[in-house]
N, C-alpha and C positions, 0 to 999 in steps of 0.2 A: 545471555544475560539481558540483552536489550528486550528480547521477546518476553521474558519473565516480568520485567518492569512494566512494559506496555500492557501485559495481561492484567496486572494489578491496577493500572492507571490508564484505561483505554482512551482517556482524553489527551494523553501525551502523544507525541509523535517521535518516531525513531528513524535513524539512518544506519544501515549496516552494509558492510563491504566484505567481499572475499574475491577470489580470482575472477569468477564470472557473475557473482551475485546469486547464483542458483542455490548453493549450499546454505548460505545464511538465510535465504528466503524460506526454504523448506523447513529449516530448524525453527525459525521464528513463527511460522504458521502452525506449528504444533501446539502453540499456546492459545488458550481461550482469549477471545476479544482481540486477537492480532490479525490484521489484514495487511500482509506485506506483499508488495508488488515488485517484481524484478523489472528494472527499467534500463534501457540502453540509449534513450534519446530524450531530448527536452519534451517532445510531444508525449511520449509514453509516461514520463514523470508527471506531467500535468494531468493526463487522462487517468492515471491510477487514482488520483484524488477525485476528479470530476465524475468518473463513471463508477468506480468501486468504493470510494470513500476510504481508501487505504490509510492506515495510521502508521505504516512503516514503508520505507523505500529501500530496496536493495540494489546495489550497483557493483559491477565487476571492475576491480582495479586493473585487470589485464586488458580491459576493453574501453575504459573511459578515462580521459585525461582529467587532471584536477580542474582545469578551466571549464570543461564540459560538465563535470560533476557539480560545480558551483551553479552553472546555468540551470541544471536539472533541479537542484534544491530550490532555487529561486522560483522556477516554474511550479513546482509542487506546492511551495508555501503560499504562492499567490493564487492558487486554484481553490475553487469552492465546489463542494459536492453538488451535483445536478446542474451546475451552471456552465454553459458554453459547449454543450455537446448537441449538435443538431440531429443526430441519428436516433435519439430516443427522448421521450418527454421526461421531465423531472419525476413524474409519478412512476414511470417505468423503471427509472433508476432506483427510486426509493423501494419499489416492489422487489427488485432484484436483491438489494441489500437486506431487506426483511427476510427474504427466502434464505439467504446465507445465514442470518442470525437464527432462524428456526432450525436449520440443519445443525448449527453449532450447539443449540440447546439440547437437541437429542443426543449428540455425541458426548457432551460433558455431563449429562445426567444419567446415562446408562452405565 
């Protein structure tokens, strides 16, 4: 359900949970305009926004405590796409996102 909502409103953000986070991430990513990253740490939660501009975050309730989940959400919400990643330039990250969007266009128009 969250993937469908984000698909219609890609400016929204969503958080989904299951045992490992994998199943809900796979399901969410089947929807157009959804970029859902599975995260297991504060660092990966921040990087899923900084590097990939994810609009959804998936977490596993079997792996992540509520306290850590809150820290991960805070890290994600305070992150900005292309800002704070020294391993690639903002242009490189923008190019990567554009490539994903072009692939998505081909998938959803065929």
